[in-house]
C-alpha positions as CSV (number, residue, x, y, z in Angstrom):
1,M,-12.5,-10.4,22.5
2,D,-9.8,-7.8,21.3
3,Y,-10.9,-7.5,17.8
4,K,-13.4,-5.8,15.5
5,V,-14.2,-7.4,12.1
6,K,-17.5,-7.8,10.0
7,D,-18.4,-11.3,10.8
8,I,-16.3,-13.7,13.0
9,N,-18.1,-16.8,11.5
10,L,-16.3,-16.2,8.0
11,A,-13.2,-17.5,9.7
12,A,-13.4,-21.0,8.4
13,F,-13.9,-19.5,4.7
14,G,-10.8,-17.4,5.6
15,R,-8.5,-20.1,6.7
16,Q,-9.3,-22.1,3.6
17,E,-7.9,-19.3,1.3
18,I,-5.0,-18.5,3.7
19,A,-4.0,-22.4,3.1
20,I,-4.2,-21.7,-0.8
21,A,-2.3,-18.5,-0.3
22,E,0.7,-20.2,1.7
23,H,1.0,-22.5,-1.3
24,E,1.6,-19.5,-3.5
25,M,3.9,-17.8,-1.0
26,P,7.2,-19.7,-1.0
27,G,9.3,-16.9,0.3
28,L,7.3,-16.3,3.4
29,M,7.0,-20.1,4.2
30,A,10.7,-20.3,3.7
31,I,11.5,-17.5,6.4
32,R,9.2,-19.2,8.6
33,E,11.1,-22.5,8.2
34,K,14.5,-20.6,8.4
35,Y,13.9,-18.4,11.5
36,A,11.2,-20.4,13.9
37,K,13.6,-21.8,16.1
38,E,15.7,-18.7,16.3
39,Q,12.5,-16.6,17.2
40,P,14.2,-13.1,16.1
41,L,10.9,-11.2,17.0
42,K,10.1,-12.9,20.4
43,G,8.7,-10.5,22.8
44,I,8.8,-7.7,20.1
45,K,5.2,-5.9,19.7
46,I,4.6,-5.1,16.2
47,S,1.6,-3.2,14.9
48,G,0.5,-3.4,11.5
49,S,-1.1,-0.8,9.1
50,L,-1.5,-2.6,5.8
51,H,-4.5,-3.9,3.7
52,M,-6.4,-6.9,5.6
53,T,-6.2,-9.3,2.8
54,I,-5.5,-13.0,2.7
55,Q,-2.0,-12.4,1.5
56,T,-1.4,-9.9,4.6
57,A,-2.8,-13.0,6.8
58,V,0.1,-15.1,5.6
59,L,2.7,-12.2,6.5
60,I,1.0,-11.7,10.2
61,E,1.2,-15.4,10.7
62,T,5.0,-15.3,9.5
63,L,5.5,-12.4,11.9
64,K,3.7,-14.4,14.7
65,A,5.7,-17.5,13.8
66,L,8.9,-15.6,14.6
67,G,7.7,-14.6,18.1
68,A,6.1,-11.3,17.4
69,D,3.0,-9.9,19.5
70,I,0.8,-8.6,16.7
71,R,-2.0,-6.0,16.4
72,W,-3.5,-5.1,12.9
73,A,-5.7,-2.9,11.0
74,S,-6.1,-2.1,7.4
75,C,-4.8,1.2,5.6
76,N,-7.5,1.8,3.5
77,I,-11.5,1.8,4.2
78,F,-12.3,-0.5,1.1
79,S,-9.4,-2.9,1.2
80,T,-10.2,-5.4,3.9
81,Q,-11.2,-8.9,3.1
82,D,-13.7,-9.8,5.8
83,H,-12.8,-13.3,5.7
84,A,-9.2,-12.7,6.0
85,A,-9.8,-10.4,9.0
86,A,-12.1,-13.1,10.6
87,A,-9.8,-15.7,10.4
88,I,-6.9,-13.6,11.8
89,A,-9.2,-12.7,14.6
90,A,-10.0,-16.4,15.3
91,A,-6.3,-17.3,15.5
92,G,-6.0,-15.0,18.6
93,V,-4.4,-11.9,16.7
94,P,-6.1,-8.7,17.5
95,V,-7.2,-7.2,14.2
96,F,-9.4,-4.2,13.6
97,A,-10.6,-3.9,10.0
98,W,-13.7,-4.4,7.7
99,K,-14.7,-3.7,4.4
100,G,-16.4,-0.3,3.9
101,E,-15.2,1.6,7.2
102,T,-16.2,5.0,7.6
103,L,-13.1,7.5,8.1
104,R,-13.6,7.9,11.6
105,E,-14.0,4.2,12.1
106,Y,-10.6,3.8,10.1
107,W,-8.8,6.1,12.3
108,E,-10.3,4.7,15.6
109,C,-9.1,1.2,14.2
110,T,-5.7,2.7,13.7
111,L,-5.5,4.1,17.3
112,K,-6.5,0.5,18.6
113,M,-4.0,-1.2,16.4
114,L,-1.4,1.0,18.0
115,T,-2.6,0.5,21.6
116,F,-1.5,-2.7,23.5
117,P,-4.0,-4.1,26.1
118,D,-1.6,-2.6,29.0
119,G,-1.7,1.1,27.1
120,S,1.7,0.8,25.6
121,G,2.6,1.2,22.1
122,P,4.3,-1.0,19.4
123,N,8.1,-1.6,19.4
124,Q,7.8,-1.8,15.7
125,I,5.3,-0.9,12.9
126,V,4.4,-2.4,9.5
127,D,3.3,0.7,7.5
128,D,1.7,0.9,4.1
129,G,1.1,4.4,3.2
130,G,2.1,6.3,6.5
131,D,-0.9,6.6,8.3
132,A,0.3,4.9,11.5
133,T,3.4,6.7,11.3
134,L,1.4,9.9,10.8
135,M,-0.8,9.4,13.8
136,I,2.3,8.7,15.9
137,H,4.1,11.6,14.8
138,R,1.2,14.1,14.7
139,G,0.2,12.9,18.2
140,Y,3.7,13.3,19.5
141,A,3.9,16.9,17.9
142,A,0.3,17.9,19.6
143,E,1.7,17.0,22.9
144,N,4.3,19.7,22.5
145,N,2.0,21.9,20.9
146,P,-1.7,21.2,21.1
147,A,-2.5,24.3,18.9
148,I,-1.8,22.4,15.8
149,L,-4.8,20.3,16.2
150,D,-7.0,23.4,15.9
151,E,-5.5,24.7,13.0
152,P,-8.1,25.1,10.2
153,S,-8.5,22.4,7.4
154,E,-10.8,22.0,4.4
155,V,-9.9,18.1,4.4
156,E,-12.4,16.0,6.3
157,E,-10.1,13.3,7.1
158,V,-7.3,16.0,8.9
159,K,-10.4,17.1,11.1
160,I,-11.1,13.5,12.1
161,I,-7.5,12.7,12.9
162,N,-7.2,15.8,14.8
163,S,-10.5,15.1,16.6
164,I,-9.2,11.5,17.8
165,L,-5.9,12.9,18.7
166,K,-7.6,15.7,21.0
167,E,-9.4,12.6,22.9
168,Q,-6.5,10.9,23.2
169,L,-4.6,14.2,24.5
170,A,-7.6,14.4,26.8
171,R,-6.9,10.9,28.4
172,D,-3.2,11.2,28.7
173,N,-1.0,14.3,27.5
174,Q,2.3,12.2,27.3
175,H,0.8,8.9,25.5
176,W,2.6,9.4,22.3
177,H,5.9,10.5,24.0
178,K,5.8,7.3,26.0
179,V,5.1,5.5,22.6
180,V,8.1,6.9,20.9
181,A,10.2,6.1,23.8
182,D,9.6,2.3,23.1
183,L,9.4,2.6,19.3
184,R,12.5,1.0,17.5
185,G,11.6,1.4,13.9
186,I,9.2,1.3,11.0
187,S,9.1,-0.5,7.8
188,E,7.2,1.2,4.7
189,E,5.7,-0.4,2.1
190,T,4.5,2.1,-0.6
191,T,6.3,4.7,-2.8
192,T,4.3,7.9,-1.4
193,G,5.0,6.6,2.1
194,V,8.5,6.4,1.6
195,H,8.4,10.0,-0.1
196,R,6.8,11.2,3.3
197,L,9.6,9.5,5.5
198,L,12.3,11.2,3.6
199,H,10.5,14.4,3.7
200,M,10.2,14.2,7.3
201,E,13.9,13.1,7.5
202,K,14.9,16.1,5.7
203,K,13.0,18.5,8.1
204,G,14.2,16.8,11.0
205,E,10.8,15.4,12.1
206,L,11.4,11.8,11.8
207,L,11.6,10.3,15.4
208,V,12.8,6.7,14.6
209,Q,14.8,4.7,12.1
210,A,12.7,3.5,9.3
211,I,13.3,0.9,6.5
212,N,12.4,1.8,2.8
213,V,10.8,-1.6,1.8
214,N,9.3,-0.3,-1.3
215,D,12.6,0.4,-3.1
216,A,13.9,-3.2,-2.9
217,V,14.0,-4.6,-6.4
218,T,11.8,-7.5,-5.4
219,K,9.2,-5.1,-4.1
220,S,9.0,-2.3,-6.7
221,K,9.4,-4.1,-9.6
222,F,7.2,-7.2,-8.7
223,D,4.4,-5.8,-6.4
224,N,4.3,-2.5,-8.4
225,I,4.7,-3.6,-11.9
226,Y,3.8,-7.1,-11.9
227,G,1.0,-6.9,-9.4
228,C,-0.6,-4.0,-10.8
229,R,-0.3,-5.6,-14.4
230,H,-2.4,-8.4,-12.7
231,S,-5.0,-6.4,-10.5
232,L,-5.6,-3.2,-12.2
233,T,-7.9,-4.8,-14.9
234,D,-9.4,-7.3,-12.6
235,G,-10.9,-4.1,-10.7
236,I,-12.0,-2.4,-13.7
237,K,-14.0,-5.4,-15.0
238,R,-15.2,-6.5,-11.9
239,A,-16.6,-3.0,-11.1
240,M,-18.0,-2.4,-14.5
241,D,-18.1,-5.6,-16.6
242,V,-16.8,-3.7,-19.9
243,M,-14.7,-4.8,-22.6
244,L,-11.5,-2.9,-22.7
245,A,-10.5,-3.8,-26.1
246,G,-10.8,-1.2,-28.4
247,K,-11.2,1.4,-25.8
248,T,-8.9,4.2,-25.1
249,A,-7.1,4.3,-21.8
250,M,-5.1,7.4,-20.1
251,V,-2.6,6.1,-17.7
252,C,-1.8,9.1,-15.4
253,G,2.1,8.4,-14.4
254,Y,4.6,6.0,-15.7
255,G,6.5,5.0,-12.7
256,D,6.5,1.2,-11.8
257,V,2.9,1.4,-10.9
258,G,2.2,3.1,-14.3
259,K,4.2,0.6,-16.2
260,G,2.4,-2.2,-15.0
261,C,-1.0,-0.7,-15.7
262,A,-0.2,0.7,-19.1
263,E,1.0,-3.0,-20.0
264,A,-2.1,-4.4,-18.6
265,L,-4.4,-2.2,-20.7
266,H,-2.3,-2.8,-23.7
267,N,-2.6,-6.7,-23.2
268,E,-6.3,-6.0,-23.3
269,R,-6.0,-4.3,-26.7
270,A,-7.0,-1.0,-25.4
271,R,-5.3,1.9,-26.9
272,V,-3.1,3.4,-24.4
273,L,-2.2,7.0,-23.6
274,V,0.2,8.2,-20.9
275,S,0.9,11.5,-18.9
276,E,4.1,12.2,-17.4
277,V,6.2,15.0,-15.6
278,D,9.5,13.1,-16.0
279,P,11.2,13.4,-19.4
280,I,12.9,9.9,-18.8
281,C,9.5,8.2,-17.9
282,A,8.0,10.0,-20.8
283,L,10.7,8.5,-23.1
284,Q,10.1,5.4,-21.7
285,A,6.6,5.3,-22.4
286,C,7.1,6.4,-25.9
287,M,9.7,3.4,-26.3
288,A,7.1,0.8,-25.1
289,G,4.7,2.4,-27.9
290,F,2.5,4.5,-26.0
291,K,1.3,8.3,-26.7
292,V,2.4,10.6,-24.2
293,C,0.2,13.6,-23.8
294,T,-1.5,15.8,-21.2
295,M,-4.8,15.2,-19.4
296,E,-6.2,18.1,-21.2
297,N,-5.8,16.6,-24.6
298,A,-6.7,12.8,-23.3
299,V,-10.1,14.2,-21.9
300,K,-11.4,14.6,-25.4
301,E,-10.8,11.0,-26.5
302,A,-10.2,8.6,-23.6
303,D,-12.9,6.2,-22.5
304,V,-10.8,5.2,-19.0
305,F,-8.8,7.0,-16.7
306,V,-6.1,5.5,-14.2
307,T,-4.1,7.7,-12.0
308,T,-1.0,6.0,-10.5
309,T,1.3,8.7,-9.3
310,G,0.6,8.9,-5.3
311,N,0.4,12.8,-5.9
312,C,-2.6,15.1,-5.6
313,N,-4.9,16.5,-8.1
314,I,-3.9,14.8,-10.9
315,I,-7.7,14.5,-12.2
316,T,-9.3,17.5,-11.5
317,I,-13.1,18.6,-11.4
318,E,-12.3,20.6,-14.8
319,H,-11.2,17.4,-16.4
320,M,-14.1,15.2,-15.2
321,A,-16.3,17.9,-16.4
322,A,-14.9,17.7,-19.9
323,M,-14.7,14.0,-20.3
324,R,-16.7,11.9,-22.8
325,D,-20.3,10.5,-21.6
326,Q,-19.9,7.1,-19.5
327,A,-16.0,7.8,-18.9
328,I,-14.7,5.3,-16.2
329,V,-12.5,6.9,-13.4
330,C,-10.3,5.3,-11.2
331,N,-7.0,5.4,-9.1
332,I,-4.4,2.8,-8.2
333,G,-2.1,5.0,-6.2
334,H,-2.1,4.7,-2.4
335,F,-4.1,7.7,-1.5
336,D,-7.6,8.9,-2.6
337,N,-6.5,12.6,-3.5
338,E,-5.3,11.9,-6.9
339,I,-9.0,12.5,-8.3
340,E,-10.7,15.4,-7.0
341,V,-13.6,13.6,-5.4
342,N,-14.4,16.2,-2.8
343,K,-15.0,18.8,-5.6
344,L,-17.0,16.1,-7.6
345,E,-19.2,15.8,-4.7
346,K,-19.8,19.6,-4.4
347,F,-20.3,20.3,-8.2
348,P,-23.1,22.5,-8.7
349,G,-26.1,20.6,-9.9
350,I,-24.4,17.0,-10.1
351,V,-26.4,14.0,-9.5
352,K,-24.7,11.1,-7.8
353,E,-26.0,7.5,-8.0
354,E,-24.8,4.4,-6.1
355,I,-24.4,1.4,-8.6
356,K,-22.7,-0.6,-6.4
357,G,-22.2,-0.7,-2.5
358,S,-19.0,-1.3,-0.5
359,F,-18.4,-4.7,-1.6
360,C,-17.3,-3.2,-5.0
361,P,-17.9,0.6,-4.9
362,V,-19.3,2.4,-8.1
363,H,-20.9,5.6,-8.5
364,K,-22.4,7.2,-11.4
365,Y,-22.1,11.1,-11.3
366,T,-24.2,13.1,-13.8
367,F,-23.1,16.7,-14.7
368,P,-25.9,19.1,-15.4
369,D,-25.0,19.0,-19.2
370,G,-26.1,15.5,-19.3
371,H,-23.0,13.7,-19.5
372,S,-21.9,10.9,-16.7
373,I,-18.8,9.5,-15.5
374,Y,-18.4,6.4,-13.3
375,L,-15.9,6.7,-10.3
376,L,-14.8,3.4,-8.9
377,A,-14.0,2.7,-5.1
378,E,-14.7,6.6,-4.3
379,G,-11.2,7.2,-5.8
380,R,-9.4,4.9,-3.6
381,L,-7.2,1.7,-4.7
382,V,-9.6,0.3,-7.6
383,N,-7.8,-3.3,-7.4
384,L,-8.3,-3.6,-3.7
385,G,-11.7,-1.8,-3.5
386,C,-13.2,-3.5,-6.4
387,A,-11.4,-6.5,-6.5
388,T,-8.8,-8.6,-4.3
389,G,-5.7,-6.7,-4.9
390,H,-2.5,-8.5,-6.2
391,P,-2.0,-12.0,-6.3
392,S,-0.4,-14.1,-3.5
393,F,3.0,-15.0,-5.2
394,V,3.8,-11.3,-6.0
395,M,2.9,-10.3,-2.5
396,S,5.2,-12.9,-1.2
397,T,8.3,-11.0,-2.6
398,S,6.9,-8.0,-0.8
399,F,6.0,-9.3,2.4
400,C,9.5,-11.3,2.5
401,N,11.2,-7.7,2.6
402,Q,9.0,-6.8,5.2
403,T,9.7,-9.6,7.4
404,L,13.6,-9.3,6.8
405,A,13.2,-5.6,7.5
406,H,11.8,-6.3,11.0
407,I,14.5,-8.8,11.9
408,D,16.8,-6.3,10.7
409,I,15.1,-3.6,13.3
410,A,15.3,-6.2,16.0
411,R,18.8,-6.8,15.6
412,N,19.5,-3.1,15.2
413,P,17.2,-1.4,17.6
414,D,19.6,1.4,18.3
415,R,20.4,2.5,14.6
416,A,20.3,6.3,14.1
417,V,17.4,8.0,13.2
418,G,17.2,7.9,9.3
419,V,15.7,6.1,6.1
420,Y,17.3,3.0,5.3
421,L,17.4,0.4,2.3
422,I,17.3,-3.1,2.6
423,D,20.6,-4.7,1.9
424,K,21.3,-6.0,-1.6
425,K,22.2,-9.5,-0.5
426,L,18.9,-9.7,1.2
427,D,16.9,-8.3,-1.8
428,E,18.9,-11.2,-4.2
429,E,17.8,-13.6,-1.4
430,V,14.1,-12.8,-1.6
431,A,14.3,-13.4,-5.3
432,R,16.1,-16.7,-4.8
433,L,13.4,-18.0,-2.4
434,H,11.0,-17.9,-5.0
435,L,12.8,-19.1,-8.3
436,A,12.3,-22.8,-7.5
437,K,8.5,-22.4,-7.4
438,L,8.8,-21.2,-11.1
439,G,11.1,-24.1,-12.1
440,A,14.1,-21.7,-12.8
441,E,17.6,-22.8,-12.3
442,L,20.5,-20.4,-11.9
443,T,23.6,-20.3,-13.9
444,R,26.7,-19.9,-11.4
445,L,29.7,-18.2,-12.2
446,T,33.0,-19.9,-12.5
447,Q,35.8,-18.3,-10.4
448,E,37.6,-17.3,-13.5
449,Q,34.5,-15.4,-14.5
450,A,34.0,-13.9,-11.4
451,D,37.6,-12.8,-11.3
452,Y,37.1,-11.6,-15.0
453,I,34.4,-8.9,-14.1
454,G,35.6,-8.1,-10.3
455,V,32.7,-9.7,-8.2
456,E,32.3,-12.1,-5.7
457,I,30.6,-15.7,-6.2
458,D,27.2,-15.2,-4.6
459,G,27.7,-11.7,-3.9
460,P,26.0,-8.3,-5.2
461,Y,27.1,-7.4,-8.5
462,K,27.9,-3.9,-7.6
463,S,28.4,-2.1,-4.3
464,Q,25.4,-0.3,-2.3
465,E,25.4,1.8,0.6
466,Y,23.0,0.6,3.0
467,R,22.3,4.1,4.1
468,Y,19.6,5.6,1.9
């Protein structure tokens, strides 16, 4: 029984919801139909570190239908939908995920996901946020220099990773070198994960090719904007059951995720403030009708705070100490360090109360001066921690890109180390696969029109280098 889930008896429920999702994910189902006979992933071992939801279940079974041997774990301690994990485990795919994992359990699950029954690693990786990539690269570096695992850190998660890698090093001091030798490539789902890959490439630390799925238009503009536009307020309302109309909401960051969040809050008739470091994004926020200001000013008037940047220390302990009583604080960026949760926990005289448990994590923090704030999902993804994440249709576009990326890696296993974009023609094909579901009909260029603007019929409208 090569899996670890909350309750395998939830499998039937999960299967029912997977069937509903398949109907809402036309792109993935079309890819299954197109490539099922060809089996482009036959014999390829794929490890996935991506939220174990109903929508991810459809991705997993698509990769499996194309021939892949799959192992899976979540990329967030709160994002697993237990009935989805149970359904996938019952279908014979090793999955290691449940909602409410401890950090140590999370990283142990990541190691299990990366370790196949014969002790080998994957040929290809589906990553969301870069945790699987991090474990492999840090493990590889530690085999060259074990001293890096003894470097002091105040971050609890780093200590846990180092501990697990030390245990693996003691079992086999060449394990990660052998894993890397068989590893053909990685696909990365999210903005921060891509930034990490590009940073690794620049420093010469990246060990294999990686495909930047996030910056495909049918991912960044669909998942990041439209997905967040749907799921942010779903998470806040499930957690707090408050009316957002009439409240003032502060959205930290106005990238694609921030744009979707600001629009969602505006649609609820909240007054929306935005903070930005980029003058172009700030100007876009102004043109959309939002007030651009700093956190220092927003703490005096906002009722709801949302971080969207993927960066660290966006909402500091000083900000939270100055917030209005009963302010709601949450994050929809990938990691948990946008809000200084560790400093909040250690604030002198702070009183912490659990309002809801791991099924919808909500905690109340009362400061010594008597004012309180509510922190949702412990500063992790509120839309997955307190709700069910993005809807199936928008995830179909993201996961089509993931699937096509892995077919591409399988066909080009010896491509040079680097970070690559999905070809624009494939991006357009993903969009085309979803139009019929929406009842859309494309206008076709005549040859005369195509010649006039200098494009090929059915070709991309502008050239784009494949290399990032």
